[in-house]
MARSE-388019 format. One line per field, with one value per residue (C-alpha): residue in three letters; chain; x negated, z, y negated; residue number from 1. Coordinates in Angstrom, 3 decimals, padded with zeros to 6 digits, always signed. Example, Ala and Ser with C-alpha at 12.3 -4.5 7.8 and 13.67 -1.06 7.14 Angstrom:
resn <- c(ala ser)
chain <- c(A A)
c1 <- c(-012.300 -013.670)
c3 <- c(+007.800 +007.140)
c2 <- c(+004.500 +001.060)
resi <- c(1 2)
//
This chain:
resn <- c(met pro gln ala gln glu ile arg ala arg val leu ala ala ala glu gln cys leu leu glu gly gly phe gly asp ala arg leu his ser thr ile ala arg arg ala gly leu ser arg pro thr val tyr lys tyr val gly asp gln asp ala ile asn ala ala leu ile gln arg glu leu gly val phe leu glu gln leu gln pro ile met asp arg his leu pro phe ala glu his leu val thr val met val phe val val gly his ala arg glu his pro leu leu gln ala ala leu arg asp ala pro gln leu leu leu pro trp phe thr thr arg ala gly val leu ile glu gln val glu thr val ala thr asp thr val arg arg tyr ile asp asp gly glu leu pro asp val glu pro arg ile leu ile asp ala met cys arg ile ala leu ser leu val phe thr asn gly val val asp leu ser asp pro asp ala leu arg ala tyr leu val gly phe leu asn pro gln leu tyr ser arg leu asn lys gly)
chain <- c(A A A A A A A A A A A A A A A A A A A A A A A A A A A A A A A A A A A A A A A A A A A A A A A A A A A A A A A A A A A A A A A A A A A A A A A A A A A A A A A A A A A A A A A A A A A A A A A A A A A A A A A A A A A A A A A A A A A A A A A A A A A A A A A A A A A A A A A A A A A A A A A A A A A A A A A A A A A A A A A A A A A A A A A A A A A A A A A A A A A A A A A A A A A A A A A A A A A A A)
c1 <- c(-033.841 -034.532 -033.559 -037.147 -038.028 -034.815 -035.473 -039.082 -037.984 -035.461 -038.097 -040.566 -037.954 -036.978 -040.628 -041.317 -038.470 -039.528 -043.125 -042.163 -040.204 -043.325 -043.002 -046.693 -047.129 -043.858 -044.541 -041.188 -041.708 -041.236 -037.855 -036.859 -037.768 -035.763 -032.740 -032.912 -033.242 -030.240 -032.307 -033.527 -037.124 -037.829 -036.592 -038.937 -041.836 -040.906 -040.692 -043.249 -045.192 -046.419 -047.014 -050.432 -048.876 -046.135 -048.743 -050.737 -047.605 -046.657 -050.126 -049.981 -046.483 -047.528 -050.737 -048.672 -046.466 -049.546 -051.184 -047.987 -047.971 -051.696 -051.541 -049.944 -052.406 -055.288 -053.846 -053.971 -056.445 -058.295 -061.958 -063.662 -064.444 -060.892 -059.512 -061.602 -060.447 -056.804 -057.091 -058.849 -056.304 -053.501 -055.197 -056.179 -052.918 -050.835 -052.590 -052.601 -048.858 -047.835 -045.436 -046.215 -049.965 -049.894 -047.715 -050.180 -053.120 -051.288 -050.069 -052.404 -055.591 -057.327 -054.890 -055.039 -058.596 -060.216 -058.115 -059.794 -063.292 -064.606 -061.914 -061.792 -063.222 -059.745 -058.314 -061.241 -060.905 -057.244 -058.056 -060.674 -057.967 -056.235 -059.309 -061.766 -060.223 -060.179 -063.854 -064.751 -062.785 -064.826 -068.054 -066.987 -066.051 -069.499 -068.219 -069.951 -073.330 -073.327 -072.680 -071.329 -067.589 -067.422 -070.149 -068.573 -065.123 -066.568 -068.341 -065.260 -063.100 -065.553 -065.466 -061.657 -061.434 -063.786 -061.657 -058.525 -059.803 -062.347 -062.043 -064.803 -065.378 -063.061 -059.309 -058.142 -054.505 -053.416 -053.437 -054.850 -057.670 -058.346 -058.493 -060.836 -063.056 -063.234 -063.756 -066.510 -068.118 -067.834 -068.382 -069.204 -068.746 -065.250 -064.500 -065.287 -063.243 -060.181 -060.341 -060.307 -057.317)
c3 <- c(-095.261 -098.935 -100.063 -100.430 -096.877 -095.491 -097.195 -096.033 -092.453 -092.598 -093.868 -091.145 -088.419 -089.654 -089.930 -086.396 -085.014 -086.997 -085.843 -082.218 -082.418 -083.491 -087.250 -088.035 -088.914 -090.863 -094.501 -095.440 -093.431 -096.401 -097.161 -093.498 -093.377 -096.543 -095.174 -091.814 -093.533 -095.724 -098.879 -101.675 -101.755 -104.950 -103.197 -100.264 -102.675 -104.581 -101.586 -099.192 -100.898 -099.931 -096.383 -096.171 -097.218 -094.597 -091.909 -092.968 -092.994 -089.496 -088.207 -089.756 -088.359 -084.859 -085.099 -086.012 -082.959 -080.794 -082.050 -081.416 -077.834 -077.452 -078.617 -075.459 -073.309 -075.350 -074.912 -071.093 -069.393 -066.825 -065.840 -068.610 -066.664 -065.351 -068.813 -070.374 -067.798 -068.292 -072.056 -071.826 -069.330 -071.687 -074.780 -073.235 -071.310 -074.377 -076.458 -073.751 -073.202 -076.853 -077.667 -081.376 -080.890 -078.177 -080.306 -083.174 -080.870 -079.573 -082.893 -085.606 -084.282 -087.591 -089.318 -086.692 -085.406 -088.642 -088.350 -085.008 -085.801 -089.369 -090.556 -087.386 -089.174 -090.514 -086.995 -085.587 -088.326 -087.424 -083.728 -084.694 -086.167 -082.773 -080.541 -082.273 -081.085 -077.498 -077.602 -079.096 -076.326 -073.659 -075.485 -075.696 -071.985 -071.088 -069.675 -072.431 -074.031 -077.665 -078.973 -082.353 -081.654 -084.257 -082.545 -079.096 -080.421 -082.310 -079.175 -076.970 -079.553 -079.635 -075.842 -075.826 -078.479 -076.473 -073.351 -075.302 -077.094 -074.761 -071.304 -068.753 -065.113 -063.975 -064.535 -066.204 -066.719 -063.778 -064.599 -061.184 -061.588 -065.080 -063.789 -060.943 -063.370 -065.814 -063.153 -061.549 -064.918 -066.336 -063.298 -059.795 -058.210 -059.686 -058.425 -054.863 -055.218 -056.578 -053.867 -051.191 -052.858)
c2 <- c(-164.975 -164.208 -160.717 -159.450 -160.541 -159.058 -155.705 -155.713 -156.447 -153.574 -151.162 -152.135 -151.894 -148.420 -147.393 -148.542 -146.438 -143.387 -143.700 -144.240 -140.997 -139.101 -139.451 -139.933 -136.268 -135.984 -135.126 -136.684 -139.860 -142.168 -140.604 -140.812 -144.500 -145.184 -143.338 -145.092 -148.478 -147.684 -147.983 -145.747 -144.540 -146.537 -149.687 -149.059 -148.564 -151.713 -154.031 -152.553 -149.776 -146.336 -145.123 -146.766 -150.067 -149.645 -148.955 -152.014 -154.180 -152.987 -153.787 -157.266 -157.853 -156.841 -158.845 -161.905 -161.415 -160.911 -164.112 -166.085 -164.831 -165.488 -169.124 -170.621 -168.676 -170.081 -173.581 -173.456 -175.770 -173.661 -173.448 -171.483 -168.299 -168.119 -168.860 -166.103 -163.563 -164.593 -164.215 -160.856 -159.482 -160.487 -159.037 -155.715 -155.328 -156.174 -153.523 -150.856 -151.315 -151.734 -148.854 -148.591 -148.861 -146.213 -143.923 -144.231 -143.492 -140.433 -139.066 -140.319 -141.942 -141.252 -143.640 -146.364 -146.572 -147.826 -151.006 -151.705 -150.434 -150.372 -152.819 -154.935 -157.968 -158.750 -158.845 -160.837 -163.460 -163.923 -164.240 -166.812 -169.057 -169.131 -169.316 -171.680 -174.954 -173.680 -172.697 -176.078 -177.809 -176.012 -176.933 -180.593 -180.572 -179.232 -175.925 -173.967 -174.549 -175.578 -172.072 -171.116 -170.493 -167.737 -165.700 -166.025 -165.093 -162.134 -160.882 -161.268 -159.474 -156.576 -156.347 -156.482 -153.748 -151.580 -152.048 -151.143 -148.062 -146.502 -145.023 -145.399 -144.564 -147.391 -146.999 -150.210 -149.242 -151.409 -155.174 -156.079 -153.556 -154.894 -158.471 -157.547 -155.633 -158.540 -161.166 -159.121 -158.451 -161.964 -164.135 -162.810 -166.263 -166.574 -163.062 -164.146 -167.326 -165.518 -162.852 -165.563 -167.232)
resi <- c(1 2 3 4 5 6 7 8 9 10 11 12 13 14 15 16 17 18 19 20 21 22 23 24 25 26 27 28 29 30 31 32 33 34 35 36 37 38 39 40 41 42 43 44 45 46 47 48 49 50 51 52 53 54 55 56 57 58 59 60 61 62 63 64 65 66 67 68 69 70 71 72 73 74 75 76 77 78 79 80 81 82 83 84 85 86 87 88 89 90 91 92 93 94 95 96 97 98 99 100 101 102 103 104 105 106 107 108 109 110 111 112 113 114 115 116 117 118 119 120 121 122 123 124 125 126 127 128 129 130 131 132 133 134 135 136 137 138 139 140 141 142 143 144 145 146 147 148 149 150 151 152 153 154 155 156 157 158 159 160 161 162 163 164 165 166 167 168 169 170 171 172 173 174 175 176 177 178 179 180 181 182 183 184 185 186 187 188 189 190 191 192 193 194 195 196 197)
//
């Protein structure tokens, strides 16, 4: 790994640990990250940037990991309704159980939430790169009408984000409850079939 990438990885690993330990409100967080990474503050600024840049880099790193994990799920060949439920359960469950995301929601929602609301277009565009071929496959197979993949992906991302960041009258913290909710919401006939199986 080139030196710049290695230093960047060290900074992000140190930042993650600091933030998991409740460092979002620490006025000296940048110094703490530098110390934990074994680097000087100027080196951290040079290779990653200020705290906003570190936060953005962490989000991009975690989004990359998420998309890598999502790809094989997108590649599965299941009936469309079942596939959609499987994808949504993974996406919502992954986010609701993600330690860094949950720490940020707990300690500094004002820093995190814009990335998933007013700036969510960046995330949705990256999901689109993973999901478009799958949507087109279901259109070509006749399981979906000839919809614009981008619109469907955008809508499903907005639903997933809502399920991650809002609480309603149904507790969706349990994966089985989440699946039943999604199946019932997205396809009542599939819900009956899965309950019989």
